[in-house]
C-alpha positions in Angstrom: 65.0 118.8 82.5 67.7 120.8 84.3 71.0 119.8 86.1 74.2 121.5 87.2 77.8 121.9 86.1 80.7 123.7 87.9 80.8 127.4 87.1 83.6 128.9 85.0 84.1 132.6 84.4 83.8 132.2 80.6 80.3 130.8 80.7 77.4 132.9 79.4 73.6 132.7 79.5 72.2 131.0 76.5 75.5 129.3 75.6 75.5 125.8 74.3 77.1 123.2 76.5 78.3 119.6 76.3 77.4 118.0 79.6 79.6 114.9 79.0 82.9 116.8 78.5 81.7 119.9 80.5 82.9 122.1 77.7 81.1 125.2 76.3 79.9 125.3 72.7 78.5 128.1 70.5 77.3 131.2 72.2 73.7 132.5 71.9 72.5 129.0 71.1 69.4 130.2 73.0 68.4 133.8 73.2 67.8 134.5 76.9 66.0 137.3 78.7 67.1 137.3 82.4 64.4 137.3 85.1 64.2 141.0 86.0 62.5 140.3 89.4 65.3 138.0 90.4 67.9 140.6 89.4 66.1 143.4 91.4 65.9 141.0 94.4 69.6 140.3 94.1 70.5 144.0 94.0 68.4 144.8 97.1 69.0 141.9 99.4 72.2 140.2 98.2 74.8 142.3 96.2 77.4 140.1 94.5 80.7 141.2 96.0 83.8 140.9 93.8 85.9 137.9 94.9 88.7 135.9 93.3 87.3 133.4 90.8 88.8 130.4 92.6 90.9 129.8 95.7 93.2 126.9 95.6 95.3 125.9 98.6 97.4 122.8 99.3 98.6 121.6 102.7 99.8 124.5 104.8 99.3 127.3 102.3 96.7 129.9 103.2 94.9 132.9 101.6 94.8 136.4 103.0 93.7 137.2 106.5 90.2 137.2 107.8 88.7 140.7 108.2 88.2 141.7 111.9 84.6 142.6 111.3 82.5 140.9 108.7 79.5 142.6 107.2 76.3 141.5 108.9 74.3 138.9 107.0 71.1 139.7 105.3 68.2 138.9 107.5 65.8 138.0 104.7 68.3 135.7 102.9 67.7 132.0 103.1 70.3 129.3 102.2 70.5 125.7 101.2 73.5 124.1 102.9 74.8 120.7 102.1 77.6 119.3 104.3 79.3 116.1 103.3 82.2 114.2 105.0 83.0 110.8 103.7 85.8 108.3 103.1 87.0 107.8 99.5 89.0 104.9 98.2 89.8 106.1 94.7 89.9 109.1 92.3 86.5 108.2 90.8 84.9 108.8 94.2 86.5 112.3 94.3 85.3 113.4 90.9 81.8 112.1 91.7 81.8 114.1 94.9 83.0 117.3 93.1 80.7 116.9 90.1 83.6 116.9 87.7 83.7 115.3 84.2 85.5 111.9 84.0 85.7 112.5 80.2 87.5 115.8 80.6 89.8 114.4 83.2 90.9 111.6 80.9 91.3 114.1 78.0 93.6 116.4 80.0 95.3 113.6 81.9 94.4 115.0 85.3 91.4 115.7 87.5 89.8 118.7 85.9 86.5 120.6 86.0 85.1 123.5 84.0 87.6 126.2 84.2 89.0 125.1 87.5 92.6 124.3 88.4 93.5 120.8 89.4 93.9 121.0 93.2 93.7 117.2 93.7 97.1 115.7 94.6 96.6 112.4 92.7 99.8 110.7 93.9 99.1 111.4 97.5 95.6 110.0 97.2 96.7 106.9 95.4 99.5 106.3 97.9 97.5 107.1 101.0 96.0 104.5 103.4 93.1 106.7 104.4 91.5 109.4 102.4 88.5 111.7 103.1 86.7 114.4 101.2 84.8 117.2 103.0 82.4 119.4 100.9 80.2 122.3 101.9 77.8 123.6 99.3 75.9 126.7 100.0 73.2 128.0 97.6 71.6 131.4 98.3 68.0 132.1 97.4 68.9 134.7 94.9 70.1 133.3 91.6 70.4 134.3 88.0 67.4 132.7 86.3 66.2 133.0 82.7 62.7 134.4 82.2 62.2 134.0 78.5 64.2 131.6 76.2 64.1 131.2 72.4 66.1 128.7 70.4 68.5 130.4 68.0 69.4 128.0 65.1 72.1 128.4 62.5 71.0 128.7 58.9 72.0 125.9 56.5 73.5 123.8 59.4 73.7 120.0 59.0 71.3 118.7 61.6 73.5 115.7 62.1 76.3 117.9 63.5 74.0 119.6 66.0 75.8 118.3 69.1 79.2 119.2 67.8 78.2 122.9 67.6 75.4 123.3 70.1 76.2 120.6 72.6 73.4 118.5 74.2 72.1 121.3 76.5 72.4 125.0 77.1 73.1 127.3 80.1 69.8 128.7 81.3 71.0 130.3 84.6 73.5 130.3 87.4 73.4 129.5 91.1 75.0 131.9 93.6 76.5 131.0 96.9 79.8 129.2 97.7 81.5 125.8 97.7 84.3 124.6 100.0 86.1 121.3 99.3 89.0 119.6 101.2 90.7 116.4 100.4 92.6 114.8 103.2 95.0 112.0 102.5 96.7 110.1 105.3 99.7 107.8 104.8 100.4 105.6 107.9 103.9 104.2 108.0 103.0 101.7 110.8 100.3 99.7 109.0 99.1 98.2 112.3 97.8 101.7 113.2 95.6 102.2 110.2 92.4 101.3 112.0 93.2 103.6 114.9 94.1 106.5 112.6 90.9 106.1 110.6 88.8 106.1 113.8 90.6 109.2 115.1 90.1 111.0 111.8 86.4 110.1 111.6 85.8 111.4 115.1 87.5 114.8 114.2 85.6 115.1 110.9 82.2 114.0 112.3 82.0 117.0 114.7 81.0 119.5 112.1 78.7 116.9 110.5 76.6 116.7 113.6 75.9 120.4 113.7 77.2 122.6 110.9 77.8 126.2 112.0 78.5 125.2 115.7 81.9 125.1 117.4 82.5 121.8 119.1 85.5 120.4 121.0 86.7 117.2 122.6 87.8 116.5 126.2 91.5 116.9 127.0 91.8 113.2 127.8 90.6 112.3 124.4 92.9 114.8 122.8 95.9 113.4 124.6 95.0 109.9 123.5 94.6 111.0 119.9 97.9 112.7 119.8 99.9 109.5 119.9 97.8 108.0 117.1 99.1 110.6 114.6 102.7 109.8 115.3 104.5 108.3 112.2 101.8 109.5 109.8 101.9 111.8 106.8 98.9 114.0 106.2 98.2 115.9 103.0 95.4 118.4 102.9 94.3 120.0 99.6 91.7 122.7 99.8 89.8 124.9 97.3 86.8 127.2 97.7 84.7 129.7 95.8 82.7 132.3 97.6 83.1 133.1 101.3 85.9 135.6 100.6 88.8 135.3 103.1 88.1 132.2 105.2 91.0 131.9 107.6 94.0 133.6 109.1 97.1 133.0 107.1 99.1 132.2 110.2 96.9 129.2 110.8 98.1 126.0 109.2 95.7 123.6 107.4 95.0 120.6 109.6 91.9 118.6 110.5 90.8 121.1 113.2 91.2 124.0 110.7 89.2 122.2 108.0 86.4 121.4 110.4 86.4 125.0 111.7 86.3 126.6 108.3 83.6 124.1 107.1 81.5 125.1 110.1 81.8 128.8 109.5 81.6 128.7 105.7 77.8 129.2 105.3 77.9 132.4 107.4 80.8 133.7 105.3 78.9 133.0 102.1 76.0 135.2 103.3 78.2 138.3 103.0 80.5 137.1 100.1 78.9 135.0 97.5 79.7 134.3 93.8 78.4 132.1 91.0 79.1 128.4 91.8 77.1 126.4 89.3 75.6 126.7 85.8 72.1 125.5 85.4 71.9 123.3 82.3 68.6 122.7 80.4 67.9 120.3 77.6 67.0 121.8 74.3 63.9 119.5 74.1 62.3 121.5 76.9 62.0 124.6 74.7 58.8 125.0 72.7 60.8 127.0 70.0 63.3 124.1 69.6 60.6 121.5 69.3 58.8 123.6 66.7 62.0 124.1 64.7 62.9 120.4 64.9 59.4 119.4 63.7 59.8 121.7 60.7 63.0 119.9 59.8 61.4 116.5 60.1 58.6 117.6 58.0 61.0 118.8 55.4 63.7 116.1 55.5 61.9 113.0 56.8 62.0 111.2 60.1 65.8 111.2 60.3 66.2 114.7 59.2 65.8 116.5 62.5 68.4 117.7 64.9 70.6 114.9 66.1 71.3 115.3 69.9 73.6 112.7 71.3 72.5 110.9 74.5 75.4 110.8 76.9 73.5 109.4 79.9 74.1 105.8 78.7 77.9 106.2 78.7 78.4 107.9 82.1 79.0 104.6 84.0 81.3 103.2 81.2 83.3 106.5 81.3 83.8 106.2 85.0 85.3 102.7 84.4 87.6 104.2 81.8 88.6 106.9 84.2 89.4 104.4 87.0 91.5 102.3 84.6 93.3 105.4 83.3 94.2 106.6 86.8 95.3 103.1 87.8 97.7 103.0 84.8 98.9 106.6 85.5 99.7 105.6 89.1 101.6 102.6 87.9 103.4 104.7 85.3 104.5 107.0 88.1 105.5 104.1 90.4 107.6 102.5 87.6 109.5 105.8 87.1 110.3 105.8 90.9 111.4 102.1 90.7 113.8 102.9 87.9 115.4 105.6 90.0 115.4 103.7 93.4 115.5 100.0 92.6 117.0 99.3 96.1 113.7 100.3 97.7 111.7 97.6 95.9 111.7 93.8 95.6 110.5 91.5 92.9 107.4 89.4 93.3 108.0 85.7 93.4 106.8 83.5 90.5 103.5 81.8 91.1 100.5 80.4 89.3 98.8 83.8 89.5 102.0 85.7 88.6 104.0 83.6 86.1 106.0 86.6 84.7 106.7 89.2 87.4 108.4 92.4 86.3 112.1 92.2 87.0 114.1 95.0 88.8 116.1 95.7 85.7 116.1 98.8 83.5 114.8 96.9 80.5 112.0 95.2 82.3 110.8 98.3 84.2 111.0 100.4 81.1 109.0 97.9 79.1 106.3 97.9 81.8 106.3 101.7 81.8 105.8 101.8 78.0 103.0 99.3 78.3 101.2 101.5 80.9 101.6 104.5 78.7 100.2 102.6 75.7 97.1 101.5 77.7 96.6 105.2 78.8 96.6 106.2 75.1 94.1 103.5 74.2 91.8 104.7 77.0 92.1 108.3 75.9 91.3 107.3 72.3 88.2 105.3 73.5 87.1 108.4 75.5 87.4 110.6 72.4 85.3 108.1 70.4 82.5 108.2 73.0 82.2 112.0 72.5 81.3 111.3 68.9 79.6 107.9 69.4 78.1 107.5 72.9 76.2 104.5 71.8 79.5 102.5 71.9 78.9 102.1 75.6 75.6 100.3 75.1 75.0 96.6 74.5 74.5 95.3 70.9 71.4 93.7 69.4 72.4 90.5 71.2 72.6 92.2 74.6 76.4 91.7 74.5 78.9 94.4 75.6 81.7 95.4 73.3 85.1 94.0 74.3 87.2 96.5 76.3 89.9 98.2 74.1 92.4 98.1 76.9 93.9 95.5 79.2 92.7 95.2 82.8 95.1 97.3 84.9 95.1 94.7 87.7 97.1 92.3 85.6 100.0 94.7 85.4 99.7 95.6 89.1 100.0 92.0 90.1 103.4 91.8 88.2 105.0 94.9 89.6 107.7 94.8 92.2 106.5 95.8 95.7 108.0 98.4 98.0 110.1 97.1 100.8 108.3 97.8 104.1 110.4 99.9 106.5 111.4 97.9 109.5 110.6 99.3 112.9 113.5 100.6 115.0 114.7 97.5 116.9 115.0 97.3 120.6 118.6 98.1 121.8 118.9 94.6 123.3 117.6 92.8 120.1 120.0 90.8 117.8 119.1 93.1 114.9 120.4 96.2 116.9 123.4 94.3 118.2 124.5 93.4 114.7 125.8 96.9 114.1 128.1 96.6 117.1 131.7 96.3 116.1 133.7 93.3 117.4 137.0 93.9 119.2 138.9 93.0 116.1 136.9 95.5 114.0 137.4 98.2 116.6 141.1 97.5 116.7 141.3 97.9 112.9 140.3 101.5 113.1 141.7 102.4 116.5 144.7 104.2 114.9 142.2 106.9 113.8 140.7 107.6 117.2 140.3 111.3 117.9 140.2 112.3 114.2 137.3 114.8 114.0 137.6 114.8 110.2 136.6 111.1 109.8 133.2 109.5 109.9 132.9 105.7 110.1 129.4 104.6 109.0 127.9 101.7 111.0 128.7 98.3 109.6 126.2 96.9 107.1 125.7 93.2 107.7 125.8 90.6 110.5 128.4 90.2 113.1 130.6 87.1 112.4 128.9 84.0 113.7 130.5 81.1 115.6 130.1 78.5 112.7 131.9 80.9 110.3 134.7 81.4 112.8 135.2 77.6 113.0 135.2 77.3 109.3 137.8 80.0 108.8 140.4 78.2 111.0 141.9 81.5 111.9 141.3 83.3 108.6 138.6 85.6 109.9 140.0 89.1 110.2 138.9 92.7 110.3 140.0 95.3 107.8 140.3 99.0 107.2 141.4 100.3 103.8 142.8 103.6 105.2 146.5 104.3 104.9 148.7 107.0 106.4 148.7 109.6 105.0 145.0 109.6 104.1 144.4 109.9 100.4 141.3 110.2 98.4 140.0 107.2 96.5 140.5 107.4 92.7 139.2 104.0 91.5 137.0 101.3 93.0 135.8 97.9 91.9 133.9 95.1 93.7 134.4 91.4 93.3 131.8 88.6 93.7 132.4 85.1 95.0 132.4 82.3 92.5 131.9 78.8 93.9 134.1 76.3 92.3 133.8 72.6 92.9 137.0 70.9 94.2 138.5 74.0 95.8 137.0 73.3 99.3 135.6 70.4 101.2 133.0 69.6 103.8 131.5 72.6 105.7 133.8 75.0 103.8 132.3 73.8 100.5 128.8 74.2 101.7 129.6 77.7 103.0 131.2 78.6 99.6 128.2 77.2 97.7 125.7 79.2 99.8 127.9 82.3 99.3 127.7 82.2 95.5 127.7 85.7 94.1 128.1 87.5 97.5 130.7 90.2 97.9 134.2 88.7 98.2 136.6 91.6 97.8 137.0 95.3 97.4 139.6 96.6 95.0 140.7 100.3 95.3 143.3 102.8 94.3 144.1 106.1 96.0 145.6 109.4 94.9 149.0 108.2 96.2 148.8 105.2 93.9 147.9 107.3 90.9 151.0 109.5 91.4 153.3 106.6 92.2 155.3 104.2 90.0 153.3 101.0 90.8 151.2 99.6 88.0 147.6 98.6 88.8 146.5 95.0 89.2 144.6 93.0 86.7 141.2 94.6 87.7 142.6 98.1 87.3 143.0 98.8 91.1 146.1 98.7 93.3 144.9 97.1 96.5 142.4 94.4 97.6 140.7 93.5 100.8 139.0 90.1 100.9 139.4 87.5 98.2 139.6 88.8 94.7 138.2 86.8 91.8 140.2 86.2 88.6 137.0 85.8 86.6 136.2 89.2 85.2 132.5 88.4 84.9 132.4 88.6 88.7 133.7 92.2 88.7 131.7 95.3 89.0 132.2 98.2 86.7 135.4 100.1 87.5 134.4 103.4 89.2 136.5 106.5 88.4 135.9 108.6 91.5 137.7 111.5 89.9 134.6 112.1 87.7 131.8 111.0 90.1 131.4 111.9 93.7 129.8 109.2 95.9 127.3 110.6 98.5 125.5 107.3 99.4 126.5 103.7 99.9 123.8 101.0 100.0 124.7 97.7 101.7 122.4 94.7 101.0 122.4 91.5 103.1 120.1 88.8 104.5 119.9 89.0 108.3 121.6 86.0 109.9 123.6 85.1 106.8 126.9 86.9 107.7 127.4 87.7 104.0 127.0 90.9 102.0 124.6 90.3 99.0 125.3 93.6 97.3 126.9 97.1 97.5 125.7 100.1 95.5 127.4 103.5 95.2 125.3 106.5 94.2 126.2 110.1 93.3 124.2 113.2 94.3 121.8 112.7 91.4 120.9 109.2 92.5 122.8 107.6 89.6 124.8 104.4 90.2 128.5 105.0 90.2 129.2 101.3 90.4 127.5 98.3 92.1 127.7 94.6 92.7 124.6 92.5 93.4 124.6 88.8 94.1 121.1 88.4 92.5 122.0 90.4 89.4 125.4 90.1 88.0 126.0 86.6 89.5 122.8 85.3 88.0 121.5 84.1 91.4 117.8 84.5 92.3 117.1 87.3 94.7 117.3 86.0 98.3 114.4 86.3 100.5 114.3 88.9 103.3 117.1 91.1 101.9 117.7 94.2 104.1 119.2 97.4 102.6 121.2 99.8 104.9 121.8 103.3 103.6 125.1 104.9 104.6 126.1 108.5 104.0 128.2 111.3 105.4 127.1 113.1 108.6 124.7 116.0 108.2 127.1 118.6 109.2 128.5 121.7 107.5 131.3 121.1 105.0 131.9 118.7 102.1 132.6 115.0 102.8 134.2 112.4 100.5 134.3 108.6 100.5 137.9 107.6 101.4 137.6 103.9 102.2 135.8 101.0 103.8 136.0 99.0 107.0 134.6 95.7 108.2 135.5 92.0 108.3 136.1 89.0 106.0 136.3 85.3 106.4 137.9 82.7 104.2 135.4 83.1 101.4 133.4 86.4 101.5 133.1 89.8 103.1 131.0 89.4 106.2 130.0 93.1 106.6 131.2 96.5 105.5 130.9 100.2 106.3 131.9 103.3 104.4 134.5 105.8 105.7 134.0 109.5 105.0 136.5 112.3 105.3 135.6 116.0 105.7 137.1 118.3 103.1 138.1 121.6 104.6 137.4 123.0 108.2 134.6 122.3 110.6 133.7 119.6 113.0 133.7 116.0 111.8 132.0 112.8 112.9 134.8 111.4 115.1 135.9 107.8 115.2 132.4 106.4 115.4 129.2 107.7 113.8 127.6 108.3 117.2 130.8 108.8 119.3 130.4 105.4 121.0 132.6 102.4 120.5 129.9 100.0 121.8 127.5 100.7 119.0 127.6 102.5 115.7 124.0 103.3 114.8 123.9 106.8 113.3 123.3 107.7 109.6 121.9 104.3 108.8 118.4 103.7 107.4 117.3 100.0 107.5 114.8 98.6 105.1 113.6 95.0 105.6 112.7 93.2 102.4 
């Protein structure tokens, strides 16, 4: 019985091999005399030209240029060409298509074959909406084939350790030709277009499948229609090949059309530039010399005294399940690392009968889930190592019962993890969502004194415009604010206050408004460089000035930010559309670390409100350094209604002007909206 394994440069004829792990064992396990006729045929009709052992290319990278004139193919050379183009839904499908070892991939923690580099971008595949794998396998008629093979045992070897030293098979020959593989992962930001994108991709990739080796094209009308389908998508193409030499011009980027073109021409390229692509594996039991030697051991030591060759065929399916679980945990482990760095991009799952204990968006909870995922990966790796020694563990017992899994089902953890907040589509200019960024007359008047300043940049306001019910409740207490003073001075300290609803302070509608605003942003405390150099002592919260309604309960204060040691480059404003309240404000430095923050659903012990939107504010993308110097917005009698950051350019250059987009009617630049 013979089968194949991916070729590696260190493989030798007659070498022992473990087909389960795809690892080489002792050399000269079998003494091999090559087929002289095949060798002479190869030297006459198909010389093996030197080529790099493996080409690996990802996305737009490319190898060296294509020669202007390729050597003419051999007329008497026949080929076996297999072209495959199919959709894949997980990493298990990919290693199956590439004939890679699931056991080796678990052992090394990444998709890996015999001697090959890992060209599979696992994160892109797991995060994609549509994935395809295209393979072209070309086998030339001339191959290295053994003519005479004799088993070569070791003297005084324990027969029970045969597989550890010799493997379960040996390398009896090599196939020559070429292999080309491309993995295409497509992420569609607009989920409503997934079906259209998948259909367009299948049309492109089906052209070569219809007639490999031919050049095909589509009508211009179809091309124009397909162009719009690819808008707002992210495509990752990972390519590797062996044989074929230089397969494309380096100036040509990898895209679907290039993959199809190269796949179509690949068999022709392999005719003139081939290399070993696969090792032919043969079972020891097919050798007369092995059967004779084993029979002698049995006669000497009894029925159980012969060579013990492990049967890995039974555990292949089980190992694939282990691999799928391992990759699922690895993907979640990576996701949890991203969640810990960017909590504002995710939202917790709601408690339900199916999810009684969702993972919270806190450092402790996320880290505990991450450690659990790593522990399960370790358990799976240990089980994989045991299968190498005891493949029978994958089989059923004498009662036809399967052994319990040594790891937890990964779907249980996946159901508990926070989910990524979907990006909201850009609203229509006339929609209420777009109009909410528009400053009121009062808010515009609050910053009018800084009109014409090219060194100031006012981020669009995060939150809703003041509503009529709030204006009635305020009884004239609604007002706009701007923390800037003349002369402008850099901020040195900053602290946020949350609103604490207290019974008896307000009545009627005002009480209801106060209760609904529990934990929302109520005040901003700040100090400037002028305050630091002046005689005035700071207030109770460590700052010199307040806008809004400060809270005397220090449990509703954020951490005091010392901006002399941390430079803020990003401000995140969280709010529920239609609420006219700010649910949270987060300041981050250049490394993504929180400088200070206040979140209604965190520090105020309030459940996370539904439909939270996060707006990201930052300095303009212009030359020069920018610093956070203040805030602007509006407040009512209870809370801050909405707020925007103010940035000042340090040094020369053009600034952002009074408004982020130079228009008083609408401030919409430098804001990224995320609907939760």
